[in-house]
MDAnalysis code that builds the backbone (N, CA, C; Angstrom):
import MDAnalysis as mda
import numpy as np

u = mda.Universe.empty(615, n_residues=205, atom_resindex=np.repeat(np.arange(205), 3), trajectory=True)
u.add_TopologyAttr("name", ["N", "CA", "C"] * 205)
u.add_TopologyAttr("resid", np.arange(1, 206))
u.add_TopologyAttr("resname", ["ALA", "ALA", "GLY", "TYR", "ARG", "ALA", "GLN", "VAL", "ASP", "SER", "THR", "SER", "ILE", "SER", "ILE", "VAL", "LEU", "GLY", "LEU", "LEU", "ARG", "HIS", "GLN", "VAL", "THR", "ASN", "ILE", "ARG", "ARG", "GLU", "ALA", "VAL", "ASN", "LEU", "LEU", "ARG", "ASN", "LEU", "CYS", "HIS", "ASP", "LYS", "LEU", "LYS", "VAL", "LEU", "GLU", "VAL", "SER", "ARG", "LEU", "ALA", "GLY", "ILE", "LYS", "PRO", "ILE", "LEU", "PHE", "LEU", "LEU", "THR", "ARG", "ASN", "ASN", "GLU", "SER", "PRO", "ASP", "THR", "ARG", "THR", "ALA", "ALA", "ALA", "ALA", "ALA", "LEU", "GLN", "SER", "ILE", "SER", "PHE", "ARG", "ARG", "SER", "GLY", "ARG", "MET", "SER", "ILE", "ILE", "GLU", "LEU", "GLY", "VAL", "LEU", "PRO", "ALA", "VAL", "MET", "GLU", "LEU", "LEU", "SER", "THR", "PRO", "PHE", "PRO", "GLN", "LEU", "ARG", "THR", "ARG", "VAL", "VAL", "GLY", "LEU", "LEU", "ARG", "ASN", "LEU", "SER", "VAL", "ASP", "ILE", "ARG", "VAL", "SER", "VAL", "ARG", "MET", "ARG", "GLU", "ALA", "ASN", "LEU", "ILE", "PRO", "THR", "LEU", "GLU", "ARG", "LEU", "LEU", "LYS", "SER", "ARG", "ASN", "VAL", "GLU", "GLU", "VAL", "GLY", "TYR", "VAL", "SER", "GLY", "THR", "VAL", "GLN", "ASN", "LEU", "ALA", "ARG", "ASP", "GLU", "CYS", "SER", "ARG", "GLY", "ILE", "LEU", "ALA", "GLY", "GLY", "GLN", "SER", "VAL", "ARG", "SER", "LEU", "GLY", "ASN", "LEU", "ILE", "LEU", "ALA", "CYS", "SER", "HIS", "VAL", "PRO", "ASN", "GLN", "VAL", "ALA", "ALA", "LEU", "CYS", "ALA", "LEU", "VAL", "ASN", "ILE"])
u.atoms.positions = np.array([
    [24.770, 14.826, 8.119],
    [24.234, 13.815, 7.208],
    [23.349, 14.456, 6.140],
    [22.549, 15.431, 6.550],
    [21.662, 16.088, 5.590],
    [22.473, 16.818, 4.531],
    [23.594, 17.450, 4.967],
    [24.447, 18.141, 4.019],
    [25.082, 17.190, 3.034],
    [25.469, 16.026, 3.538],
    [26.046, 15.005, 2.649],
    [25.032, 14.541, 1.620],
    [23.807, 14.286, 2.066],
    [22.770, 13.826, 1.137],
    [22.516, 14.844, 0.043],
    [22.566, 16.121, 0.399],
    [22.296, 17.168, -0.583],
    [23.347, 17.204, -1.690],
    [24.557, 16.721, -1.385],
    [25.646, 16.759, -2.359],
    [25.614, 15.587, -3.344],
    [24.797, 14.581, -3.055],
    [24.737, 13.396, -3.910],
    [23.807, 13.672, -5.085],
    [24.356, 13.646, -6.297],
    [23.560, 13.968, -7.481],
    [22.988, 12.712, -8.135],
    [22.231, 12.902, -9.207],
    [21.555, 11.786, -9.866],
    [22.546, 10.791, -10.473],
    [23.692, 11.286, -10.940],
    [24.709, 10.385, -11.499],
    [25.234, 9.443, -10.428],
    [25.485, 9.998, -9.244],
    [25.967, 9.171, -8.134],
    [24.918, 8.144, -7.720],
    [23.663, 8.572, -7.698],
    [22.587, 7.642, -7.339],
    [22.490, 6.521, -8.365],
    [22.649, 6.852, -9.637],
    [22.617, 5.827, -10.691],
    [23.720, 4.798, -10.488],
    [24.895, 5.265, -10.089],
    [26.017, 4.352, -9.841],
    [25.687, 3.418, -8.683],
    [25.139, 3.985, -7.613],
    [24.782, 3.168, -6.445],
    [23.711, 2.144, -6.823],
    [22.732, 2.560, -7.606],
    [21.686, 1.629, -8.037],
    [22.269, 0.488, -8.860],
    [23.260, 0.782, -9.662],
    [23.917, -0.270, -10.441],
    [24.602, -1.293, -9.560],
    [25.086, -0.858, -8.400],
    [25.771, -1.772, -7.481],
    [24.823, -2.766, -6.812],
    [23.524, -2.502, -6.903],
    [22.552, -3.449, -6.331],
    [22.591, -4.787, -7.061],
    [23.163, -4.803, -8.268],
    [23.250, -6.033, -9.057],
    [24.661, -6.634, -9.035],
    [25.521, -6.077, -8.199],
    [26.901, -6.560, -8.119],
    [26.938, -7.999, -7.634],
    [27.927, -8.764, -8.106],
    [28.004, -10.182, -7.742],
    [28.457, -10.404, -6.302],
    [29.049, -9.394, -5.672],
    [29.531, -9.528, -4.290],
    [28.437, -9.077, -3.315],
    [28.080, -9.971, -2.412],
    [26.979, -9.711, -1.479],
    [27.213, -8.462, -0.645],
    [28.410, -8.311, -0.106],
    [28.689, -7.161, 0.765],
    [28.515, -5.835, 0.031],
    [28.846, -5.819, -1.239],
    [28.702, -4.588, -2.019],
    [27.223, -4.285, -2.239],
    [26.428, -5.300, -2.533],
    [24.977, -5.091, -2.679],
    [24.394, -4.546, -1.375],
    [24.823, -5.128, -0.271],
    [24.279, -4.708, 1.025],
    [24.667, -3.261, 1.347],
    [25.922, -2.916, 1.132],
    [26.344, -1.547, 1.436],
    [25.692, -0.533, 0.504],
    [25.461, -0.936, -0.742],
    [24.788, -0.036, -1.689],
    [23.362, 0.257, -1.225],
    [22.656, -0.770, -0.787],
    [21.267, -0.558, -0.360],
    [21.226, 0.192, 0.971],
    [22.240, -0.004, 1.827],
    [22.325, 0.781, 3.059],
    [22.522, 2.267, 2.760],
    [23.335, 2.544, 1.754],
    [23.547, 3.938, 1.351],
    [22.256, 4.550, 0.829],
    [21.511, 3.784, 0.051],
    [20.229, 4.282, -0.461],
    [19.246, 4.539, 0.676],
    [19.272, 3.696, 1.668],
    [18.409, 3.922, 2.839],
    [18.717, 5.274, 3.474],
    [19.998, 5.554, 3.626],
    [20.409, 6.825, 4.211],
    [19.970, 7.999, 3.340],
    [20.217, 7.890, 2.049],
    [19.866, 8.975, 1.124],
    [18.369, 9.254, 1.130],
    [17.575, 8.206, 1.269],
    [16.123, 8.346, 1.123],
    [15.429, 8.877, 2.368],
    [16.203, 9.327, 3.342],
    [15.605, 10.125, 4.408],
    [15.227, 11.507, 3.874],
    [15.781, 11.849, 2.724],
    [15.497, 13.119, 2.041],
    [14.429, 12.869, 0.974],
    [13.317, 13.593, 1.040],
    [12.212, 13.332, 0.110],
    [12.608, 13.578, -1.343],
    [13.539, 14.496, -1.576],
    [13.981, 14.739, -2.952],
    [14.761, 13.550, -3.497],
    [15.488, 12.871, -2.626],
    [16.228, 11.680, -3.057],
    [15.276, 10.517, -3.320],
    [14.184, 10.467, -2.571],
    [13.157, 9.452, -2.842],
    [12.598, 9.655, -4.244],
    [12.305, 10.888, -4.584],
    [11.796, 11.197, -5.923],
    [12.808, 10.811, -6.994],
    [14.085, 11.059, -6.721],
    [15.124, 10.760, -7.700],
    [15.318, 9.259, -7.872],
    [15.315, 8.528, -6.776],
    [15.435, 7.069, -6.854],
    [14.257, 6.489, -7.631],
    [13.072, 7.020, -7.392],
    [11.888, 6.573, -8.122],
    [12.001, 6.900, -9.602],
    [12.456, 8.111, -9.907],
    [12.597, 8.529, -11.308],
    [13.591, 7.656, -12.057],
    [14.615, 7.200, -11.359],
    [15.651, 6.364, -11.968],
    [15.288, 4.875, -11.942],
    [14.022, 4.582, -11.621],
    [13.538, 3.185, -11.560],
    [14.346, 2.365, -10.573],
    [14.699, 2.998, -9.430],
    [15.535, 2.317, -8.456],
    [14.789, 1.514, -7.416],
    [13.478, 1.690, -7.323],
    [12.729, 0.979, -6.292],
    [12.595, -0.506, -6.630],
    [12.422, -0.805, -7.901],
    [12.240, -2.205, -8.310],
    [13.433, -3.086, -7.940],
    [14.689, -2.683, -8.213],
    [15.809, -3.546, -7.814],
    [15.958, -3.698, -6.298],
    [15.524, -2.688, -5.536],
    [15.551, -2.836, -4.077],
    [14.522, -3.879, -3.648],
    [13.352, -3.818, -4.248],
    [12.320, -4.822, -3.969],
    [12.790, -6.213, -4.376],
    [13.543, -6.286, -5.461],
    [14.071, -7.585, -5.903],
    [14.989, -8.173, -4.842],
    [15.856, -7.336, -4.260],
    [16.742, -7.824, -3.198],
    [15.937, -8.313, -1.998],
    [14.881, -7.589, -1.662],
    [14.062, -7.969, -0.508],
    [13.384, -9.310, -0.716],
    [12.849, -9.531, -1.889],
    [12.020, -10.720, -2.124],
    [12.801, -11.901, -2.696],
    [14.085, -11.717, -2.929],
    [14.913, -12.788, -3.498],
    [15.299, -13.786, -2.402],
    [14.787, -14.998, -2.505],
    [14.953, -15.989, -1.433],
    [16.404, -16.381, -1.176],
    [17.232, -16.369, -2.221],
    [18.623, -16.793, -2.019],
    [19.560, -15.627, -1.714],
    [18.992, -14.450, -1.454],
    [19.798, -13.315, -1.012],
    [20.085, -13.476, 0.477],
    [21.184, -12.919, 0.961],
    [21.526, -13.046, 2.373],
    [20.495, -12.314, 3.233],
    [20.199, -12.856, 4.433],
    [19.229, -12.195, 5.321],
    [19.618, -10.752, 5.648],
    [20.908, -10.493, 5.820],
    [21.348, -9.135, 6.138],
    [21.046, -8.171, 4.990],
    [21.264, -8.618, 3.764],
    [20.994, -7.765, 2.611],
    [19.495, -7.550, 2.453],
    [18.709, -8.583, 2.676],
    [17.256, -8.442, 2.587],
    [16.733, -7.500, 3.667],
    [17.324, -7.579, 4.855],
    [16.944, -6.670, 5.938],
    [17.278, -5.232, 5.567],
    [18.462, -5.038, 4.984],
    [18.862, -3.688, 4.545],
    [17.924, -3.172, 3.462],
    [17.504, -4.050, 2.553],
    [16.574, -3.656, 1.497],
    [15.225, -3.246, 2.088],
    [14.751, -4.004, 3.062],
    [13.479, -3.663, 3.712],
    [13.587, -2.321, 4.426],
    [14.739, -2.069, 5.053],
    [14.941, -0.797, 5.749],
    [14.965, 0.367, 4.757],
    [15.590, 0.159, 3.603],
    [15.607, 1.196, 2.571],
    [14.196, 1.483, 2.081],
    [13.425, 0.438, 1.858],
    [12.043, 0.614, 1.405],
    [11.181, 1.261, 2.480],
    [11.528, 0.994, 3.729],
    [10.813, 1.650, 4.828],
    [11.046, 3.164, 4.770],
    [12.295, 3.560, 4.516],
    [12.596, 4.990, 4.367],
    [11.866, 5.584, 3.160],
    [11.890, 4.853, 2.054],
    [11.250, 5.322, 0.831],
    [9.737, 5.464, 1.024],
    [9.127, 4.489, 1.688],
    [7.669, 4.475, 1.836],
    [7.166, 5.471, 2.870],
    [8.077, 6.073, 3.624],
    [7.670, 7.110, 4.564],
    [7.123, 8.322, 3.807],
    [7.628, 8.519, 2.587],
    [7.155, 9.611, 1.733],
    [6.029, 9.107, 0.839],
    [5.037, 9.936, 0.622],
    [3.890, 9.504, -0.180],
    [4.309, 9.079, -1.580],
    [5.239, 9.818, -2.193],
    [5.672, 9.484, -3.551],
    [6.298, 8.098, -3.592],
    [7.118, 7.793, -2.592],
    [7.737, 6.468, -2.538],
    [6.732, 5.379, -2.264],
    [5.793, 5.687, -1.384],
    [4.744, 4.716, -1.041],
    [3.936, 4.350, -2.281],
    [3.548, 5.344, -3.052],
    [2.772, 5.103, -4.259],
    [3.580, 4.293, -5.274],
    [4.855, 4.593, -5.393],
    [5.705, 3.871, -6.353],
    [5.800, 2.393, -5.993],
    [5.947, 2.100, -4.712],
    [6.035, 0.705, -4.267],
    [4.717, -0.022, -4.531],
    [3.606, 0.610, -4.172],
    [2.293, -0.010, -4.353],
    [2.020, -0.301, -5.824],
    [2.402, 0.643, -6.683],
    [2.127, 0.494, -8.117],
    [2.929, -0.641, -8.757],
    [4.000, -1.074, -8.108],
    [4.796, -2.169, -8.651],
    [4.140, -3.534, -8.414],
    [3.096, -3.564, -7.601],
    [2.305, -4.781, -7.431],
    [2.983, -5.904, -6.675],
    [3.894, -5.559, -5.763],
    [4.635, -6.605, -5.043],
    [4.124, -6.821, -3.617],
    [2.985, -6.211, -3.293],
    [2.484, -6.304, -1.928],
    [2.331, -7.746, -1.434],
    [1.800, -8.684, -2.250],
    [1.691, -10.064, -1.763],
    [3.037, -10.661, -1.328],
    [4.086, -10.396, -2.099],
    [5.410, -10.929, -1.760],
    [5.940, -10.305, -0.472],
    [5.659, -9.025, -0.277],
    [6.100, -8.353, 0.952],
    [5.334, -8.905, 2.147],
    [4.027, -9.092, 2.005],
    [3.215, -9.605, 3.110],
    [3.652, -11.004, 3.524],
    [4.067, -11.807, 2.569],
    [4.521, -13.164, 2.882],
    [5.716, -13.166, 3.818],
    [6.503, -12.103, 3.772],
    [7.716, -12.038, 4.590],
    [7.429, -11.829, 6.074],
    [6.170, -11.609, 6.441],
    [5.841, -11.558, 7.866],
    [6.085, -12.903, 8.540],
    [6.170, -13.949, 7.749],
    [6.414, -15.285, 8.306],
    [7.878, -15.690, 8.210],
    [8.764, -14.759, 7.875],
    [10.179, -15.083, 7.765],
    [10.738, -15.557, 9.104],
    [11.679, -16.494, 9.085],
    [12.294, -16.946, 10.345],
    [13.377, -15.990, 10.861],
    [13.650, -14.918, 10.118],
    [14.708, -13.982, 10.511],
    [14.089, -12.768, 11.205],
    [14.266, -12.643, 12.524],
    [13.585, -11.591, 13.296],
    [13.872, -10.167, 12.827],
    [15.128, -9.863, 12.502],
    [15.450, -8.497, 12.081],
    [14.785, -8.151, 10.757],
    [14.745, -9.118, 9.863],
    [14.070, -8.903, 8.586],
    [12.586, -8.673, 8.817],
    [11.990, -9.484, 9.670],
    [10.550, -9.348, 9.945],
    [10.228, -7.969, 10.533],
    [11.084, -7.498, 11.431],
    [10.862, -6.182, 12.030],
    [10.826, -5.095, 10.972],
    [11.755, -5.160, 10.021],
    [11.794, -4.145, 8.965],
    [10.606, -4.283, 8.016],
    [10.173, -5.505, 7.778],
    [9.006, -5.724, 6.920],
    [7.756, -5.138, 7.580],
    [7.634, -5.325, 8.889],
    [6.496, -4.741, 9.598],
    [6.544, -3.218, 9.505],
    [7.750, -2.653, 9.639],
    [7.883, -1.213, 9.502],
    [7.490, -0.732, 8.123],
    [7.847, -1.497, 7.113],
    [7.465, -1.174, 5.743],
    [5.954, -1.247, 5.577],
    [5.343, -2.291, 6.101],
    [3.894, -2.446, 5.982],
    [3.147, -1.373, 6.772],
    [3.732, -0.939, 7.869],
    [3.099, 0.162, 8.610],
    [2.999, 1.401, 7.721],
    [4.087, 1.697, 7.014],
    [4.067, 2.865, 6.128],
    [3.118, 2.674, 4.952],
    [3.158, 1.481, 4.352],
    [2.309, 1.228, 3.191],
    [0.830, 1.238, 3.558],
    [0.506, 0.774, 4.769],
    [-0.903, 0.666, 5.165],
    [-1.530, 2.014, 5.489],
    [-0.753, 3.089, 5.397],
    [-1.354, 4.425, 5.440],
    [-2.355, 4.558, 4.294],
    [-2.058, 3.878, 3.188],
    [-2.980, 3.818, 2.051],
    [-4.061, 2.791, 2.376],
    [-5.304, 3.204, 2.407],
    [-6.408, 2.333, 2.817],
    [-6.511, 1.100, 1.930],
    [-6.090, 1.202, 0.676],
    [-6.135, 0.033, -0.213],
    [-5.236, -1.079, 0.294],
    [-4.098, -0.696, 0.842],
    [-3.170, -1.688, 1.397],
    [-3.751, -2.294, 2.665],
    [-4.369, -1.464, 3.494],
    [-4.999, -1.971, 4.713],
    [-6.044, -3.039, 4.386],
    [-6.856, -2.763, 3.375],
    [-7.887, -3.721, 2.980],
    [-7.260, -5.015, 2.469],
    [-6.210, -4.910, 1.681],
    [-5.558, -6.103, 1.140],
    [-4.880, -6.913, 2.241],
    [-4.374, -6.261, 3.252],
    [-3.787, -6.982, 4.385],
    [-4.858, -7.752, 5.140],
    [-6.015, -7.140, 5.309],
    [-7.117, -7.839, 5.968],
    [-7.592, -9.028, 5.125],
    [-7.696, -8.804, 3.806],
    [-8.133, -9.877, 2.911],
    [-7.127, -11.028, 2.864],
    [-5.854, -10.718, 3.118],
    [-4.824, -11.762, 3.145],
    [-4.754, -12.455, 4.508],
    [-5.696, -12.116, 5.394],
    [-5.799, -12.727, 6.724],
    [-4.536, -12.496, 7.561],
    [-4.019, -11.281, 7.504],
    [-2.810, -10.961, 8.263],
    [-3.089, -10.452, 9.675],
    [-4.353, -10.186, 9.982],
    [-4.658, -9.647, 11.311],
    [-4.246, -10.611, 12.427],
    [-4.514, -11.929, 12.325],
    [-4.037, -12.835, 13.382],
    [-2.518, -12.800, 13.551],
    [-1.789, -12.665, 12.452],
    [-0.329, -12.579, 12.541],
    [0.082, -11.314, 13.276],
    [-0.558, -10.201, 12.952],
    [-0.242, -8.941, 13.627],
    [-0.581, -9.012, 15.112],
    [-1.688, -9.665, 15.442],
    [-2.062, -9.813, 16.852],
    [-1.017, -10.622, 17.608],
    [-0.477, -11.626, 16.950],
    [0.577, -12.420, 17.589],
    [1.844, -11.586, 17.788],
    [2.170, -10.764, 16.795],
    [3.384, -9.949, 16.878],
    [3.251, -8.810, 17.886],
    [2.036, -8.462, 18.282],
    [1.859, -7.464, 19.335],
    [2.446, -7.933, 20.656],
    [2.683, -9.229, 20.780],
    [3.260, -9.796, 21.999],
    [4.765, -9.993, 21.881],
    [5.338, -9.510, 20.795],
    [6.777, -9.633, 20.588],
    [7.544, -8.923, 21.695],
    [8.733, -9.422, 21.999],
    [9.589, -8.771, 22.991],
    [10.498, -7.722, 22.354],
    [10.408, -7.604, 21.045],
    [11.198, -6.612, 20.317],
    [10.458, -5.277, 20.359],
    [11.005, -4.314, 21.070],
    [10.334, -3.031, 21.277],
    [10.046, -2.330, 19.952],
    [11.021, -2.325, 19.052],
    [10.845, -1.658, 17.769],
    [9.742, -2.320, 16.963],
    [9.738, -3.656, 16.954],
    [8.730, -4.383, 16.196],
    [7.330, -4.114, 16.724],
    [7.171, -4.119, 18.041],
    [5.855, -3.884, 18.638],
    [5.332, -2.499, 18.271],
    [6.230, -1.524, 18.228],
    [5.820, -0.180, 17.831],
    [5.304, -0.144, 16.407],
    [6.003, -0.835, 15.514],
    [5.563, -0.887, 14.116],
    [4.238, -1.626, 13.983],
    [4.085, -2.710, 14.733],
    [2.838, -3.475, 14.666],
    [1.674, -2.625, 15.156],
    [1.888, -1.900, 16.247],
    [0.817, -1.036, 16.774],
    [0.408, 0.008, 15.741],
    [1.395, 0.572, 15.063],
    [1.092, 1.545, 14.016],
    [0.331, 0.935, 12.861],
    [0.679, -0.298, 12.525],
    [-0.015, -0.998, 11.445],
    [-1.467, -1.287, 11.832],
    [-1.661, -1.734, 13.071],
    [-3.024, -1.990, 13.564],
    [-3.838, -0.701, 13.558],
    [-3.203, 0.392, 13.948],
    [-3.883, 1.693, 13.913],
    [-4.377, 2.006, 12.504],
    [-3.535, 1.746, 11.516],
    [-3.929, 2.011, 10.128],
    [-5.037, 1.069, 9.669],
    [-4.914, -0.201, 10.002],
    [-5.922, -1.169, 9.568],
    [-7.287, -0.858, 10.169],
    [-7.294, -0.321, 11.383],
    [-8.559, -0.077, 12.079],
    [-9.386, 1.034, 11.437],
    [-8.841, 1.722, 10.457],
    [-9.632, 2.723, 9.731],
    [-10.628, 2.062, 8.783],
    [-10.373, 0.777, 8.464],
    [-11.267, -0.003, 7.602],
    [-12.322, -0.670, 8.482],
    [-13.582, -0.484, 8.156],
    [-14.664, -0.955, 9.026],
    [-14.608, -2.461, 9.275],
    [-14.362, -3.237, 8.232],
    [-14.314, -4.694, 8.394],
    [-13.141, -5.106, 9.276],
    [-11.996, -4.475, 9.057],
    [-10.817, -4.776, 9.879],
    [-11.073, -4.403, 11.339],
    [-11.745, -3.288, 11.517],
    [-12.039, -2.821, 12.872],
    [-12.872, -3.846, 13.633],
    [-13.831, -4.436, 12.961],
    [-14.653, -5.452, 13.606],
    [-13.845, -6.678, 13.995],
    [-12.936, -7.101, 13.126],
    [-12.094, -8.263, 13.416],
    [-11.171, -7.965, 14.594],
    [-10.570, -6.773, 14.574],
    [-9.648, -6.386, 15.650],
    [-10.372, -6.287, 16.992],
    [-11.591, -5.752, 16.976],
    [-12.345, -5.595, 18.224],
    [-12.719, -6.941, 18.827],
    [-12.904, -7.943, 17.959],
    [-13.300, -9.257, 18.446],
    [-12.134, -10.200, 18.708],
    [-10.923, -9.744, 18.462],
    [-9.747, -10.600, 18.642],
    [-8.961, -10.249, 19.895],
    [-7.659, -10.474, 19.823],
    [-6.778, -10.259, 20.966],
    [-6.129, -8.871, 20.971],
    [-6.404, -8.089, 19.947],
    [-5.704, -6.813, 19.813],
    [-5.984, -5.860, 20.975],
    [-7.237, -5.748, 21.370],
    [-7.606, -4.782, 22.410],
    [-6.869, -5.095, 23.702],
    [-6.839, -6.365, 24.079],
    [-6.148, -6.746, 25.319],
    [-4.649, -6.501, 25.211],
    [-4.071, -6.888, 24.080],
    [-2.625, -6.725, 23.902],
    [-2.225, -5.251, 23.891],
    [-3.015, -4.422, 23.214],
    [-2.715, -2.995, 23.171],
    [-2.877, -2.368, 24.555],
    [-3.900, -2.801, 25.293],
    [-4.086, -2.310, 26.660],
    [-2.923, -2.672, 27.552],
    [-2.457, -3.916, 27.427],
    [-1.296, -4.358, 28.211],
    [-0.055, -3.551, 27.850],
    [0.061, -3.229, 26.578],
    [1.212, -2.453, 26.108],
    [1.197, -1.049, 26.728],
    [0.029, -0.455, 26.792],
    [-0.085, 0.887, 27.386],
    [0.282, 0.858, 28.868],
    [-0.157, -0.183, 29.564],
    [0.034, -0.246, 31.013],
    [1.417, -0.732, 31.425],
    [1.980, -1.667, 30.645],
    [3.207, -2.327, 31.080],
    [4.463, -1.839, 30.386],
    [4.322, -1.233, 29.235],
    [5.492, -0.827, 28.461],
    [6.059, 0.487, 28.997],
    [7.378, 0.575, 29.061],
    [8.024, 1.806, 29.526],
    [8.501, 2.675, 28.367],
    [8.241, 2.212, 27.144],
    [8.670, 2.931, 25.948],
    [7.523, 3.832, 25.504],
    [7.663, 5.140, 25.731],
    [6.560, 6.076, 25.518],
    [6.037, 6.072, 24.074],
    [6.901, 6.078, 23.034],
    [6.368, 6.053, 21.668],
    [5.474, 4.839, 21.398],
    [5.836, 3.688, 21.968],
    [5.002, 2.501, 21.779],
    [3.686, 2.628, 22.525],
    [3.710, 3.250, 23.696],
    [2.468, 3.487, 24.427],
    [1.533, 4.391, 23.619],
    [2.102, 5.415, 23.010],
    [1.311, 6.333, 22.192],
    [0.727, 5.609, 20.984],
    [1.564, 4.782, 20.330],
    [1.098, 4.026, 19.162],
    [-0.033, 3.081, 19.542],
    [0.114, 2.416, 20.694],
    [-0.929, 1.490, 21.162],
    [-2.208, 2.242, 21.475],
    [-2.091, 3.408, 22.115],
    [-3.273, 4.203, 22.450],
    [-3.998, 4.669, 21.183],
    [-3.233, 5.113, 20.182],
    [-3.844, 5.555, 18.925],
    [-4.555, 4.396, 18.225],
    [-3.960, 3.207, 18.301],
    [-4.586, 2.034, 17.695],
    [-5.907, 1.718, 18.390],
    [-5.911, 1.799, 19.728],
    [-7.136, 1.539, 20.474],
    [-8.220, 2.571, 20.161],
    [-7.826, 3.805, 19.994],
    [-8.789, 4.847, 19.653],
    [-9.464, 4.531, 18.326],
    [-8.695, 4.056, 17.365],
    [-9.270, 3.720, 16.055],
    [-10.184, 2.515, 16.121],
    [-9.817, 1.551, 16.970],
    [-10.654, 0.354, 17.100],
    [-11.972, 0.702, 17.783],
])
């Protein structure tokens, strides 16, 4: 896969980005899935950003009449992009954080899981952590810590870990349900990465 990604040049990426506006839903979805794959490579993240490709992916994510599967794929692509600092900064600078945060209340579980993963990456930036606290998202995150979705719980724990670096957020988390939920996760969960994420979150709190 890494060898394949290395062979994809800027012209090919431009073509794929153009397909994000295609009238056929399946083509939009497959195009954004391809971008997700490509953006595991930090150089491809830089190229997608240089070609102004992050904005149309965000448009697919936040477009209410887009199919849930395509929106989920868009969130997954942005999750890959935001794993790199350059991609994270590009997303933040576009000023769409409020629209992304609103998607935590989506009725589509797979989409919500990817949105949480995206927010976990974005909240590495303390400015995002503060804005999430100001948007009163901590109660929502505390509720999602009880999710039965293993992947989602891992992302939520990572997000809580990031938020706890902010003093005000730390106080809210310490006085809420997070400590108990994270403790239960450490003791009852058999998924080691989630146990580690929960432990790191507790250390920060």
